C-alpha positions in Angstrom: 2.0 20.3 -10.6 2.2 22.7 -7.5 4.6 20.3 -5.8 6.7 20.3 -8.9 7.1 24.1 -8.6 8.0 23.9 -5.0 10.7 21.3 -6.0 11.8 23.5 -8.8 12.4 26.4 -6.5 14.2 24.2 -4.0 16.4 22.6 -6.6 17.2 25.5 -8.8 17.3 28.2 -6.0 16.3 31.1 -8.4 17.5 34.6 -7.7 14.7 37.2 -7.3 15.9 40.7 -7.8 13.8 43.2 -6.0 13.3 47.0 -6.1 11.7 46.8 -2.8 9.4 48.7 -0.5 11.9 49.9 2.0 9.4 49.5 4.8 9.1 45.7 4.3 12.3 44.7 2.6 13.5 42.4 5.3 10.1 40.4 5.4 10.2 40.1 1.6 13.8 38.8 1.7 12.9 36.4 4.5 9.7 35.1 2.6 11.8 34.4 -0.7 14.5 32.8 1.3 12.5 30.3 3.3 10.9 29.0 0.1 14.4 28.1 -1.1 14.9 31.0 -3.5 17.5 33.7 -3.3 16.5 37.3 -2.6 18.5 40.2 -3.8 17.7 43.9 -3.4 19.0 46.9 -5.3 18.7 50.7 -4.9 21.3 51.5 -7.5 20.8 52.3 -11.2 24.4 51.6 -12.1 24.2 48.0 -11.2 20.8 47.3 -12.8 22.1 45.5 -16.0 24.5 43.3 -14.2 22.1 42.3 -11.5 19.4 41.5 -13.9 21.8 39.4 -15.8 22.2 37.0 -12.9 18.6 37.1 -11.7 15.8 34.7 -12.8 12.9 37.2 -12.0 12.5 41.0 -11.2 10.0 42.3 -8.6 9.2 46.1 -8.8 7.5 47.4 -5.7 6.2 51.0 -5.7 5.5 51.0 -1.9 8.1 53.7 -1.0 7.8 55.9 -4.1 9.7 58.9 -5.2 10.9 60.5 -8.4 14.5 59.8 -7.2 13.5 56.0 -7.7 12.2 56.4 -11.1 15.4 55.9 -13.0 16.0 52.8 -10.9 12.6 51.2 -11.7 12.9 51.9 -15.4 16.5 50.6 -15.5 15.7 47.4 -13.9 12.5 46.8 -15.7 13.9 47.6 -19.2 17.0 45.4 -18.5 14.6 42.5 -17.6 12.7 43.2 -20.7 15.9 43.0 -22.8 17.1 39.9 -21.2 13.7 38.2 -21.2 13.3 37.9 -17.5 9.9 38.0 -16.0 8.7 41.3 -14.4 6.3 41.4 -11.4 4.8 44.6 -10.5 3.3 45.5 -7.1 1.5 48.8 -7.6 1.1 49.9 -3.9 -1.8 52.4 -3.4 -1.9 53.0 -7.2 -5.3 54.8 -6.9 -3.6 57.8 -5.5 -3.1 60.6 -8.1 0.6 60.9 -8.0 1.1 57.0 -7.8 -1.3 56.6 -10.6 0.5 58.9 -13.1 3.8 57.3 -11.9 2.6 53.7 -12.7 1.1 54.9 -15.9 4.5 56.2 -17.1 6.2 53.1 -15.9 3.9 50.9 -18.0 4.7 53.0 -21.1 8.3 52.2 -20.5 8.4 48.5 -19.5 6.4 45.3 -20.2 5.1 43.8 -16.9 4.2 40.0 -16.9 2.4 39.9 -13.6 0.7 42.5 -11.5 0.0 41.6 -7.8 -2.5 43.9 -5.8 -5.5 44.1 -3.8 -9.0 44.7 -5.2 -8.7 48.5 -5.0 -5.4 48.3 -6.8 -6.4 45.9 -9.5 -9.6 47.9 -9.9 -7.6 50.9 -10.9 -6.2 49.0 -13.9 -9.7 48.2 -14.9 -10.8 51.7 -14.6 -13.1 50.8 -11.7 -13.2 52.3 -8.2 -13.1 49.8 -5.4 -13.4 51.0 -1.8 -10.0 51.3 -0.2 -7.5 53.4 1.6 -3.7 53.4 1.2 -2.8 49.8 1.0 -6.1 48.4 2.0 -9.2 47.2 0.0 -12.3 47.6 2.3 -14.8 45.1 1.0 -14.9 41.3 0.6 -16.2 41.0 -2.8 -14.0 38.9 -5.2 -14.3 41.5 -8.0 -13.5 38.8 -10.6 -14.7 40.9 -13.5 -12.3 43.7 -12.5 -9.3 41.3 -12.4 -10.3 39.9 -15.8 -10.6 43.3 -17.3 -7.3 44.4 -15.7 -5.6 41.4 -17.3 -7.1 42.2 -20.7 -6.2 45.9 -20.6 -2.6 45.4 -19.4 -1.7 42.2 -21.1 -0.4 41.0 -17.7 -1.4 38.1 -15.5 -3.3 39.4 -12.5 -2.8 38.2 -8.9 -5.6 39.9 -7.0 -5.6 39.3 -3.2 -8.3 39.5 -0.7 -10.6 37.2 1.2 -10.7 35.4 -2.2 -7.7 35.5 -4.4 -8.3 36.0 -8.0 -5.7 34.9 -10.5 -6.4 35.6 -14.2 -4.7 36.1 -17.6 -7.9 37.4 -19.0 -8.9 34.2 -20.5 -8.6 31.7 -17.8 -9.5 32.6 -14.2 -8.7 30.7 -10.9 -9.6 31.4 -7.2 -7.8 30.7 -4.0 -9.8 30.7 -0.8 -8.0 30.6 2.5 -8.8 32.0 5.9 -6.0 33.6 7.8 -7.2 37.1 9.1 -3.9 38.0 10.6 -2.3 38.2 7.2 -4.6 41.2 6.5 -3.2 43.1 9.6 0.4 42.6 8.7 1.6 45.4 6.5 4.2 43.2 4.7 1.9 40.5 3.7 1.1 41.7 0.2 4.8 42.6 -0.4 5.8 39.1 0.6 3.4 37.6 -1.7 4.8 39.7 -4.6 8.2 38.4 -3.8 6.9 34.8 -3.6 5.2 35.3 -7.0 8.6 36.3 -8.3 10.1 33.0 -7.0 7.5 31.0 -8.8 7.6 33.0 -12.1 11.3 32.3 -12.0 10.8 28.5 -12.3 7.9 28.4 -14.9 6.6 30.4 -17.8 3.0 29.5 -16.8 2.3 32.7 -14.9 -1.3 31.7 -14.2 -0.2 28.6 -12.4 2.8 30.5 -10.7 0.3 33.1 -9.3 -2.1 30.6 -8.2 0.5 28.5 -6.4 2.0 31.5 -4.7 -1.3 32.6 -3.4 -2.1 29.1 -2.2 1.3 28.6 -0.5 1.1 32.0 1.5 -2.6 31.3 2.3 -2.0 27.7 3.4 1.1 28.9 5.5 -1.2 31.6 7.0 -3.7 29.1 8.0 -1.1 26.7 9.6 0.4 29.7 11.5 -3.0 30.7 12.8 -3.7 27.1 13.9 -0.4 27.0 15.8 -1.3 30.3 17.7 -1.1 32.3 19.7 -3.1 34.6 17.5 -1.1 37.8 17.9 0.2 39.8 15.1 3.9 40.0 16.1 4.0 36.2 16.9 2.1 35.3 13.8 4.9 36.7 11.4 7.5 34.4 13.0 5.2 31.5 12.9 4.3 32.2 9.2 7.9 32.1 8.2 8.2 28.7 9.9 5.1 27.4 8.1 6.4 28.7 4.7 9.6 26.8 5.4 7.9 23.7 6.4 5.7 23.7 3.2 8.7 24.2 1.0 10.5 21.3 2.6 7.6 19.0 2.7 6.4 19.9 -0.7 2.8 19.5 0.3 -0.1 21.6 -1.1 -3.5 20.3 -0.5 
């Protein structure tokens, strides 16, 4: 089934529309592209409706947040809801007070299908505090119960990333365990995964499978990039993209 999803991406070349974190936009675009999907970024409210119309999925990332971007996020999210396109939310550092109220308002305005975040971010949706600072979660616990509670409270499929990735819709739960420490020291890794999730939800309405496959693909590519070395953060990113491309072409997921 995982191989099938990679084949679907390669054959369908879905378009993933991103309201991106401006810090990591290029890496997100590259990650989506090497899988075989088509990335598209927007920062303009006026084109929201027409771009969503040609997109197969939408990813909303709150990494570079401002009130000025509020109308854009709402316009893209609501257009996706009207047009029945899946919406992925990456709620970067949502535990911070302003970001928390911003995301709360956003969820009142749009329906989100998948939420991708680390344990601290997902814990916020469950009403639980998990050690973290900014974009980082600071412990290695899987926090499965928090992910399940977050899914039940939001109605979204949760993709919680960490040493153990937890993917749950509140009823069924799956885990992905990979070991690629250099993913954790690259700021764009989580944002890239959110974009990759967008590519997979574009080709299946099984969001649990899509989230699990996205986590496994990035994790396996990270392991392959680590094995190829040298294990330096800058070199790792380029090798990671190569590994993602090779996985997509070979359609091999262990």
